[in-house]
N, C-alpha and C positions, 0 to 999 in steps of 0.2 A: 762339420768334419773333424774326427777324430785326431788324435795328435798323432802324430809319426812317430818311433821308437827310436830310440840306440844311438846310429851315428851314420854319416855319408860315406860311402863305400872311399877305402882309398882305393888305387886302382884295379878293380875286383871286378873282370868280366864274368859273363855266366859261361857256362864249360860246355865245351863240347861233348854229347854225350857220346863221342866215338872214340875218344880218349883213350889209351890204354894204359893199363896199368906205370910201366913205366916213362910214359910221355906226357909231356905236361900240356895241362888243360889249354885250349884256347879259345880266345876271345869270340863271342859271335857278336858282337856290336858293344859299341864304349860306352858306360855307363852314361846315362842324363840325369837330368836335374830332380827327375820324380823316382831314380833309383834312394834305395839305402839299406841300411845292413839292418835284421833283425837279432844275428848273432854267430856265432861261431860255431864249427864243426869239434870234433873230439881231438881232429888233427889240427885244428886252425887257420879251416876256411872260414873265410864270409861265407853267409848266405845272406842273402840279397835276395830283394823285394822291389816292384815298380808299382807306382802307385798311378792310376788315372783316373781322372773326373775328380768334383772338389764335391762332390753331394754327400747329404747325411746318411743314405743308404749302402753301405757296403758290404760288398760281393767278395770275397778271397776265395782263389784257387790256388792247392798247391801241386805241387809236382815233385817227382823225386823224392818220394819217402825210400822205396824201392829202387835202386837202377837196374844195373845190370842186367838182366832179360828186360825189365818193366821199365827201361830209361825211355819210354815212348812218352812217358809224362813230361818228359823235359823237354822232348820235342813238341808239345803240343804246347807248353805254358809258353816256350822260347817265340813260339807262331804268334801267337796273341800279344806277347811282348810288341814283338814287328808289327803285328797288324796295328795295335794302340798306338805305337808310338808313328807309324804312318798315316792314320786315320784315327786322330783323338777324336773328333766330330762324334765318332762310331758309340763314343760314352753317353748313354741317354742322359737327361738333363735328371737331377738330382742322385745319382751315382756315383760311389767311388767302386774301382775293381783295383785289387791290391792281387797283383799276381807273384806267386814264388814258385821259379822254376824247378828250383834244386831243393830240397830240405837235405839231402845228405850226400854233401858233395864229395865226403870221402870214399863212398863206395862209387861214384859215379867215376869216380879216374881211374878204379880199379877194372874199368870195361864191363860189356856186357856179357858175365858169367855170373855163377854162381856167388863170389867171393863180393861182385856189386852190390850183393843186395845189402849188406852190412855195413854198418858206421866203422870209423878207426877201431873201436871199443869192440868188435866182432860182435855189436848190439844191431839183430833185427829192430828196428824204431818202430814198426808196425804192432809190433807185442810191449811197448815202454810206455805206452799211456795208462790211465788210472780206470779207462773201463774194460771190469772183468780180468785186469791183469793177474798174472801168476808166475809162480815163479818156475813153474816146468812151463814149456811153449814149443808148438810144432809149428815148422812149415812141411805141407806133405805129411810126409809121414817122418820126418826127420824132426830132431830134436833141434831147437835153437835158443839162445841166450834173449831172453828178452831186457836183461839187465837188473839188477840191484834190488832195485825197485819202481812203481811207477816214473816217471820224468828222471831217474837215474840219468839220462844222456843230454848233451849240450843241445842237441838239435831239437829234441821235446821240447826240454824248458824255452827254449827261443820259442818255439811255437805258440806253446803255453802263454808262456808271458806276452806275446804280442797282440795273440787273441783275447787275451783280459785286458790289459789297455786300450785296443783299439774296439772291439766289441763288434764284428763283424756282424750283418744282418741275417746273413749266409753262413753254414758251417761251410770249412772246405770240402771240396767234391772228389779232388784226386786222394786215394791211396789216403783216407784217414781212419785210422784205429778201429774205431768205432760206431 
């Protein structure tokens, strides 16, 4: 079983993808023993992960890199968390599943709008990876901030470091940069 990183969460809930910019994130359920923190956002919010199973093969699924209009990935990963918490026997023998519902919690609290796409530093996290990084980046026809360099943001650093430490057998499926 790969090592689990960083720390146990302080009382840190998953976030309600329908939270408004002025609203406080709402817990969807209490953190379980299999919940841990992989890092913090640019505004200091915890980035949580859930681990199910104890196998040597690890599947990693990440949601909420772009929140805002695309926060449906948060809902999907939260549904998977709830499913495996209620039915842990559904994890196949030899497999570990790590679920990260929200890589961009700062964007999530801004609500389902364009601002929710960006982190607290106004960086488009999907443009902040080292795969074909460029100082000039676009979303649709609009110029966006890719960060000052690849992995300049705490969110992308946290996921990169977690992946390097834990070496999942499958690359993140949802909203990965390259």
